[in-house]
DSSP file (Angstrom, degrees, kcal/mol; ACC not computed):
  #  RESIDUE AA STRUCTURE BP1 BP2  ACC     N-H-->O    O-->H-N    N-H-->O    O-->H-N    TCO  KAPPA ALPHA  PHI   PSI    X-CA   Y-CA   Z-CA
    1    1 A X     >        0   0    0      0, 0.0     4,-1.9     0, 0.0     5,-0.2   0.000 360.0 360.0 360.0 -40.7  133.5   59.5   -9.0
    2    2 A X  H  >  +     0   0    0      1,-0.2     4,-2.1     2,-0.2     5,-0.2   0.899 360.0  54.3 -59.8 -40.9  134.4   58.9   -5.3
    3    3 A X  H  > S+     0   0    0      1,-0.2     4,-2.2     2,-0.2    -1,-0.2   0.911 107.6  48.1 -62.0 -45.0  131.3   60.7   -4.2
    4    4 A X  H  > S+     0   0    0      1,-0.2     4,-2.4     2,-0.2    -1,-0.2   0.881 110.8  51.6 -66.3 -37.2  128.9   58.5   -6.2
    5    5 A X  H  X S+     0   0    0     -4,-1.9     4,-2.1     2,-0.2    -1,-0.2   0.892 110.3  49.1 -66.0 -38.7  130.6   55.3   -5.0
    6    6 A X  H  X S+     0   0    0     -4,-2.1     4,-2.1     2,-0.2    -2,-0.2   0.894 111.1  50.0 -65.9 -39.3  130.2   56.5   -1.4
    7    7 A X  H  X S+     0   0    0     -4,-2.2     4,-2.2     2,-0.2    -2,-0.2   0.906 110.5  49.0 -65.9 -41.7  126.5   57.3   -2.0
    8    8 A X  H  X S+     0   0    0     -4,-2.4     4,-2.0     2,-0.2    -1,-0.2   0.901 110.6  51.2 -64.8 -40.1  125.8   53.9   -3.6
    9    9 A X  H  X S+     0   0    0     -4,-2.1     4,-1.9     1,-0.2    -2,-0.2   0.902 110.1  49.7 -61.6 -41.6  127.6   52.2   -0.6
   10   10 A X  H  X S+     0   0    0     -4,-2.1     4,-2.8     2,-0.2    -2,-0.2   0.872 106.8  56.1 -65.8 -37.5  125.4   54.2    1.8
   11   11 A X  H  X S+     0   0    0     -4,-2.2     4,-1.6     1,-0.2    -2,-0.2   0.934 109.7  44.6 -58.9 -47.8  122.3   53.2   -0.1
   12   12 A X  H  < S+     0   0    0     -4,-2.0     6,-0.3     1,-0.2    -1,-0.2   0.865 114.2  50.2 -67.0 -35.9  123.1   49.5    0.3
   13   13 A X  H  < S+     0   0    0     -4,-1.9     3,-0.3     1,-0.2    -2,-0.2   0.905 111.3  48.1 -67.5 -41.9  123.9   50.0    4.0
   14   14 A X  H  < S+     0   0    0     -4,-2.8     2,-0.5     1,-0.3    -2,-0.2   0.766 116.5  43.8 -71.3 -26.3  120.7   51.9    4.7
   15   15 A X    ><  -     0   0    0     -4,-1.6     3,-2.0    -5,-0.2    -1,-0.3  -0.785  66.6-179.4-122.4  85.6  118.5   49.3    2.9
   16   16 A X  T 3  S+     0   0    0     -2,-0.5    -1,-0.1    -3,-0.3    -2,-0.1   0.606  74.8  72.2 -66.0 -11.4  119.8   45.9    4.0
   17   17 A X  T 3  S+     0   0    0     31,-0.1    28,-2.4    27,-0.1     2,-0.6   0.471  70.7 108.1 -82.7  -0.2  117.2   44.1    1.9
   18   18 A X  E <   +A   44   0A   0     -3,-2.0    26,-0.3    -6,-0.3     3,-0.1  -0.684  42.2 176.4 -77.5 119.7  119.1   45.1   -1.3
   19   19 A X  E     +     0   0A   0     24,-3.1     2,-0.4    -2,-0.6    25,-0.2   0.851  64.7  12.2 -89.5 -41.3  120.8   41.9   -2.6
   20   20 A X  E     -A   43   0A   0     23,-1.8    23,-2.3     2,-0.0     2,-0.4  -0.993  52.1-170.4-141.3 144.9  122.4   43.3   -5.8
   21   21 A X  E     +A   42   0A   0     -2,-0.4     2,-0.5    21,-0.2    21,-0.2  -0.955  15.5 178.3-134.7 114.7  123.0   46.7   -7.3
   22   22 A X  E     +A   41   0A   0     19,-3.1    19,-2.4    -2,-0.4     2,-0.5  -0.968   8.8 171.9-125.0 119.0  124.2   46.8  -10.8
   23   23 A X  E     -A   40   0A   0     -2,-0.5     2,-0.3    17,-0.2     3,-0.3  -0.983  18.3-159.2-125.7 118.3  124.9   49.9  -12.8
   24   24 A X  S    S+     0   0    0     15,-2.2     2,-0.1    -2,-0.5    13,-0.1  -0.920  71.8   9.4-150.5 116.6  126.5   49.4  -16.2
   25   25 A X        -     0   0    0     -2,-0.3    13,-2.1    13,-0.1     2,-0.6   0.679  70.0-172.4 -85.2 158.6  128.0   51.6  -17.4
   26   26 A X  E     -B   37   0B   0     -3,-0.3     2,-0.3    11,-0.2    11,-0.2  -0.956  18.7-173.3-107.3 112.0  128.3   54.4  -14.9
   27   27 A X  E     -B   36   0B   0      9,-2.8     9,-3.3    -2,-0.6     2,-0.5  -0.741  20.4-136.7-109.4 155.7  129.8   57.3  -16.8
   28   28 A X  E     -B   35   0B   0     -2,-0.3     7,-0.2     7,-0.2     2,-0.1  -0.954  28.4-117.9-112.0 126.9  131.0   60.7  -15.6
   29   29 A X     >  -     0   0    0      5,-3.0     4,-1.6    -2,-0.5     6,-0.0  -0.388  10.0-150.7 -65.3 132.8  130.0   63.7  -17.7
   30   30 A X  T  4 S+     0   0    0      2,-0.2    -1,-0.2     1,-0.2    -2,-0.0   0.817  94.7  57.2 -68.2 -30.8  132.9   65.6  -19.2
   31   31 A X  T  4 S-     0   0    0      1,-0.1    -1,-0.2     3,-0.1    -2,-0.0   0.944 132.1  -4.0 -69.5 -50.5  130.9   68.8  -19.0
   32   32 A X  T  4 S-     0   0    0      2,-0.1    -2,-0.2     0, 0.0    -1,-0.1   0.382  89.1-113.7-130.4   2.9  130.1   68.9  -15.3
   33   33 A X     <  +     0   0    0     -4,-1.6     2,-0.2     1,-0.2    -3,-0.1   0.565  64.2 147.6  76.9   7.3  131.5   65.8  -13.7
   34   34 A X        -     0   0    0     -6,-0.1    -5,-3.0     1,-0.1    -1,-0.2  -0.516  50.8-112.5 -77.5 143.4  128.0   64.4  -12.8
   35   35 A X  E     -B   28   0B   0     -7,-0.2     2,-0.4    -2,-0.2    -7,-0.2  -0.479  26.2-159.8 -74.3 146.1  127.5   60.6  -12.9
   36   36 A X  E     -B   27   0B   0     -9,-3.3    -9,-2.8    -2,-0.2     2,-0.8  -0.975   5.3-155.5-129.3 115.9  125.3   59.2  -15.5
   37   37 A X  E     -B   26   0B   0     -2,-0.4   -11,-0.2   -11,-0.2     3,-0.1  -0.827  10.5-176.7 -91.0 111.5  123.8   55.7  -15.0
   38   38 A X  S    S+     0   0    0    -13,-2.1     2,-0.3    -2,-0.8    -1,-0.2   0.887  72.4   2.2 -76.6 -39.9  123.0   54.3  -18.5
   39   39 A X  S    S+     0   0    0    -14,-0.5   -15,-2.2     2,-0.0     2,-0.3  -0.993  73.3 174.9-147.7 141.4  121.5   51.1  -17.2
   40   40 A X  E     -A   23   0A   0     -2,-0.3     2,-0.3   -17,-0.2   -17,-0.2  -0.991  13.1-170.7-150.0 157.2  120.8   49.9  -13.7
   41   41 A X  E     -A   22   0A   0    -19,-2.4   -19,-3.1    -2,-0.3     2,-0.5  -0.981   4.3-165.8-149.1 135.2  119.2   47.1  -11.8
   42   42 A X  E     -A   21   0A   0     -2,-0.3     2,-0.5   -21,-0.2   -21,-0.2  -0.990   8.0-161.2-122.4 123.6  118.5   46.7   -8.1
   43   43 A X  E     +A   20   0A   0    -23,-2.3   -24,-3.1    -2,-0.5   -23,-1.8  -0.913  17.9 179.4-105.2 125.4  117.5   43.2   -6.8
   44   44 A X  E     -A   18   0A   0     -2,-0.5     2,-1.0   -26,-0.3   -26,-0.2  -0.833  39.3-114.2-123.9 161.2  115.8   43.2   -3.4
   45   45 A X     >  -     0   0    0    -28,-2.4     4,-2.3    -2,-0.3     3,-0.2  -0.844  35.4-162.7 -91.1 100.9  114.3   40.7   -0.9
   46   46 A X  H  > S+     0   0    0     -2,-1.0     4,-2.8     1,-0.2     5,-0.2   0.867  80.9  50.9 -60.6 -45.8  110.7   41.8   -1.3
   47   47 A X  H  > S+     0   0    0      1,-0.2     4,-1.8     2,-0.2    -1,-0.2   0.908 113.4  46.2 -61.9 -41.3  109.3   40.2    1.9
   48   48 A X  H  > S+     0   0    0      2,-0.2     4,-2.1     1,-0.2    -1,-0.2   0.898 112.3  51.2 -66.8 -40.4  112.0   41.7    4.0
   49   49 A X  H  X S+     0   0    0     -4,-2.3     4,-2.1     1,-0.2    -2,-0.2   0.920 109.0  50.7 -62.8 -44.2  111.6   45.1    2.4
   50   50 A X  H  X S+     0   0    0     -4,-2.8     4,-1.5     1,-0.2    -1,-0.2   0.891 110.1  50.1 -62.4 -39.8  107.8   45.1    3.0
   51   51 A X  H  < S+     0   0    0     -4,-1.8    -1,-0.2    -5,-0.2    -2,-0.2   0.902 113.6  44.9 -64.9 -41.5  108.3   44.2    6.7
   52   52 A X  H  < S+     0   0    0     -4,-2.1    -2,-0.2     1,-0.2    -1,-0.2   0.817 112.4  51.0 -74.2 -30.3  110.8   47.0    7.2
   53   53 A X  H  <        0   0    0     -4,-2.1    -1,-0.2     1,-0.2    -2,-0.2   0.812 360.0 360.0 -78.4 -30.6  108.8   49.6    5.3
   54   54 A X     <        0   0    0     -4,-1.5    -1,-0.2    -5,-0.2    -2,-0.1   0.486 360.0 360.0 -70.3 360.0  105.5   49.1    7.2
C-alpha cells in the first residue's frame, strides 16, 4: 500500500498540471498484494498541460 501511495504522489509531482486525483476505492489484492483501482478520475488544467507537453 505504501508503494502505490508513493507512486501516486510522484505522479502528481511530475505533472504539476494535475489538479485532482481521485481513486475510489483503491483495494489491495489478497492474492498478490497488487493495488486495484476500481474507479478513478484525474482532473487537469488542459491549457497548461498542452504547453508543457509540446
